[in-house]
C-alpha positions in Angstrom: -10.0 89.4 8.5 -7.6 88.3 11.3 -10.6 86.7 12.9 -11.4 84.7 9.8 -7.8 83.5 9.4 -7.7 82.7 13.1 -10.9 80.6 12.9 -9.6 78.9 9.7 -6.3 78.1 11.4 -8.1 76.8 14.5 -10.4 74.6 12.4 -7.4 73.3 10.4 -5.5 72.5 13.7 -8.6 70.7 15.1 -8.9 68.7 11.8 -5.2 67.8 11.9 -5.6 66.6 15.5 -8.6 64.4 14.5 -6.6 62.9 11.6 -3.7 62.2 13.9 -6.0 60.6 16.5 -7.6 58.5 13.7 -4.1 57.5 12.4 -3.1 56.5 15.9 -6.3 54.5 16.3 -5.7 52.7 13.0 -2.1 52.0 13.9 -3.3 50.4 17.2 -6.0 48.4 15.3 -3.3 47.0 12.9 -1.0 46.0 15.7 -2.8 42.8 16.7 -2.9 41.8 13.1 0.8 42.4 12.7 1.4 40.4 15.9 -0.6 37.3 14.7 0.9 37.3 11.2 4.2 35.7 12.3 2.3 33.1 14.3 0.2 32.2 11.3 3.2 32.1 9.0 4.9 29.8 11.5 2.0 27.4 11.5 1.9 27.5 7.7 5.6 26.7 7.6 5.1 23.8 10.1 2.2 22.4 8.0 4.3 22.6 4.8 7.3 20.9 6.5 5.0 18.1 7.8 3.4 17.7 4.3 6.9 17.6 2.7 8.0 15.0 5.3 5.0 12.8 4.6 5.6 13.1 0.9 9.2 12.0 1.3 8.2 9.2 3.6 5.8 8.0 0.9 8.5 8.2 -1.8 10.9 6.2 0.5 8.3 3.5 1.0 7.7 3.2 -2.7 11.4 3.0 -3.4 11.8 0.3 -0.8 8.9 -1.7 -2.2 10.4 -1.4 -5.7 13.8 -2.5 -4.5 12.3 -5.5 -2.8 10.5 -6.5 -6.0 13.6 -6.1 -8.1 15.6 -8.4 -5.7 12.9 -11.0 -6.0 13.0 -10.8 -9.8 16.8 -10.9 -9.8 16.8 -14.0 -7.6 14.3 -15.7 -10.0 16.5 -14.7 -12.9 19.6 -16.1 -11.2 17.8 -19.4 -10.6 16.7 -19.4 -14.3 20.3 -18.7 -15.3 21.6 -21.6 -13.2 19.0 -23.9 -14.7 19.9 -22.8 -18.3 23.6 -23.2 -17.6 23.0 -26.8 -16.3 20.9 -27.6 -19.4 23.6 -26.1 -21.6 26.4 -28.2 -19.9 24.4 -31.4 -20.1 23.5 -30.8 -23.7 27.1 -30.1 -24.6 28.2 -33.3 -22.8 25.5 -35.3 -24.6 26.6 -33.7 -27.9 30.3 -34.6 -27.3 29.4 -38.1 -26.2 27.3 -38.5 -29.4 30.2 -37.2 -31.5 32.6 -39.6 -29.8 30.3 -42.6 -30.3 29.8 -41.7 -34.0 33.5 -41.5 -34.7 34.2 -44.9 -33.3 
């Protein structure tokens, strides 16, 4: 019976050694993957930062274009306001002149 137990123990020990060797092998296999993961993540982060920068650049360009158009419209409205004021003043003067002539 001792022989049977000894053989079983020996086989169990051999099996455990094989499992340990396999585990070490798997650990070594995963190591390159674990080494490249930070590099990949870094490249992804760089790409995201570049995409975000391009997006912000595009938004800034659009905002500048909009501001330029608003300034052009504001200038046109100012010129229109000047013309309307001039017409109003001239019309008021004509109205006062007509009232003055009618009273005489």
